C-alpha positions, -999 to +999 in steps of 0.1 A: +423-159+461+447-183+480+471-204+460+466-242+461+502-245+471+499-225+504+486-239+536+453-220+536+449-231+500+456-267+505+432-269+535+405-251+514+413-276+485+411-307+509+378-297+524+364-288+491+376-325+478+361-340+510+327-321+505+327-334+468+333-368+477+306-371+505+282-355+481+291-380+457+286-409+481+251-397+493+242-395+457+255-430+451+235-445+482+204-428+472+206-444+438+213-479+453+181-474+474+161-463+445+173-493+425+169-518+452+205-522+455+209-523+493+208-559+504+240-557+523+227-528+544+193-539+551+204-572+561+228-554+586+198-532+598+176-563+602+203-581+622+207-551+645+174-545+651+167-580+658+196-581+684+179-549+702+147-565+702+160-598+713+179-581+743+146-565+754+126-596+752+153-615+768+152-594+801+115-588+799+110-628+798+136-630+827+112-609+848+085-636+840+111-661+852+110-679+818+076-697+832+070-713+798+095-728+776+083-711+746+094-677+760+129-690+750+120-691+713+122-652+708+156-650+724+171-677+703+157-667+672+167-631+676+202-644+679+198-666+650+183-636+628+213-613+640+238-640+626+219-644+596+218-607+590+256-606+594+259-636+571+237-620+544+260-587+548+290-608+538+272-633+515+244-630+487+241-667+489+236-664+526+210-637+523+189-660+501+195-692+516+199-685+555+184-649+560+153-657+542+144-689+562+153-677+596+135-643+590+102-664+579+106-683+610+111-655+633+080-639+616+060-669+626+072-669+661+061-633+664+025-641+655+027-671+682+043-649+707+014-622+701-012-653+706+004-661+738+004-624+751-033-621+743-039-652+763-019-639+790-037-610+794-072-628+791-059-649+820-054-622+845-081-613+869-110-597+850-095-608+817-107-586+787-134-572+809-107-548+822-087-543+790-067-511+799-058-525+832-047-559+823-029-547+791-009-521+812+000-548+839-001-578+819+025-589+792+033-563+767+007-573+740+024-556+708+059-566+716+060-599+698+046-581+668+074-554+667+099-586+670+083-592+634+093-561+620+130-572+623+119-604+605+102-583+576+131-563+571+154-596+568+127-611+545+128-581+523+165-581+524+168-616+511+150-604+478+171-572+471+203-568+450+236-564+463+252-528+462+273-537+432+269-539+393+253-568+378+222-591+385+217-619+405+205-655+391+171-654+372+160-682+398+162-658+425+133-635+409+104-655+420+093-657+458+093-694+450+125-705+437+117-733+412+081-721+404+090-726+369+089-762+371+057-776+360+053-800+389+060-773+415+032-770+439+026-732+434+012-744+400-020-754+419-026-722+434-053-700+423-044-675+396-047-645+420-016-659+439+003-679+412+036-673+398+030-644+375+019-623+406+045-634+426+074-628+402+060-591+398+060-586+436+097-599+439+109-581+410+091-545+422+112-554+455+145-561+436+142-530+416+135-510+448+098-504+441+081-511+475+075-477+487+039-484+497+048-517+513+075-501+535+054-472+543+027-495+557+054-513+578+065-478+594+028-470+602+023-506+619+055-504+637+050-468+649+015-478+661+030-509+679+060-491+695+037-458+704+013-483+723+042-500+742+054-463+750+020-452+763+016-480+788+053-481+799+050-444+807+016-448+822+029-470+850+053-441+859+024-417+856+042-397+829+063-381+856+083-362+830+070-342+802+093-357+777+075-391+781+048-377+761+067-370+730+068-409+715+031-410+726+023-378+704+048-387+677+037-423+671+003-417+660+014-388+637+040-412+621+013-440+619-008-414+599+020-404+578+028-440+568-008-444+560-010-413+541+023-423+523+005-456+509-023-433+493-001-403+483+035-401+470+035-361+480+031-372+518+056-399+511+082-375+499+072-346+525+054-356+556+069-389+561+104-382+563+099-351+584+079-370+611+104-401+605+134-378+614+116-364+645+111-402+656+147-409+649+158-378+671+132-386+698+142-423+699+178-411+706+168-385+732+146-413+750+176-438+750+195-411+768+168-405+793+163-444+798+199-450+803+202-420+830+172-437+846+189-470+851+221-452+865+202-432+889+185-464+904+199-477+939+234-490+935+238-473+901+267-488+879+277-511+908+246-530+900+242-522+865+227-556+853+202-556+880+191-521+873+187-529+836+166-556+843+141-538+866+147-502+855+132-482+823+135-505+795+168-493+781+164-504+744+127-495+739+136-460+727+158-473+701+131-497+686+110-463+682+139-447+665+139-476+641+103-468+631+118-435+619+146-452+603+120-471+583+100-442+574+130-424+560+142-455+542+103-457+526+106-420+515+135-428+493+122-459+475+102-459+446+065-467+442+052-497+431+042-501+393 
């Protein structure tokens, strides 16, 4: 055995210490996830996914020449949500008072965008009598709802605890900040949605007990992303075999997310396995889309133009984000 003071022994000792520290960091991170202490991390993730989605929406709407003013709203809100996510990373008060309302507003805008995209398809020749043709050639129907996933993450982040010891003020436990006030409007709500249930839901989130909810979000986002990948690759006639991978993986991940809502075993085995595959596939897809952009006429000389009119370069990263959601769900505790 080499002595610690010898060069080989010092290197071995340093490697062993680094491995121990890494294992400890992973254990602490997992404990924070299970206890709902990852507000900073999720705020940053919400901001990052919002930025990616906003950039995707910006050039998709640019292709549509921003023919309606409402097409600017998701671009503006994605920037606001990105800034709010960064603010929430640095400030607990920012996460509650800024990230929360911005995320709620963005969620509403995603629903509004879905309505306009459905209407846009209906207004094409043949309307919904030619659903496949008009969904493929018309506005991407589920893109606004994918934008809503970033808002959902921001909303969840605003109710979590920070990655540190201690608890937040008691007033932040409920979904409605001053619901304890006897004159608060939530007192008039039916018993099924009144304050006791709201506190229970928020408290579950604060304690990291929302595995079923996150698994459902994974299933929904995987379905939307898979459908977007299908008609995007269909336009290209599935020229490359690799274009089938997100189309095949998306329904599998959707099924795993639905199964995880019903079964703890699926949440801890099948869901993380398929989520890891989706994460890897998104990374590979980003490489292929970037390569497709660079192979267009002009290549790097007309980079902005080629990004605008080439394969959607950021779309695979949104599919990878679905995998990230699934991995996160697999580490959480289940609702009481």
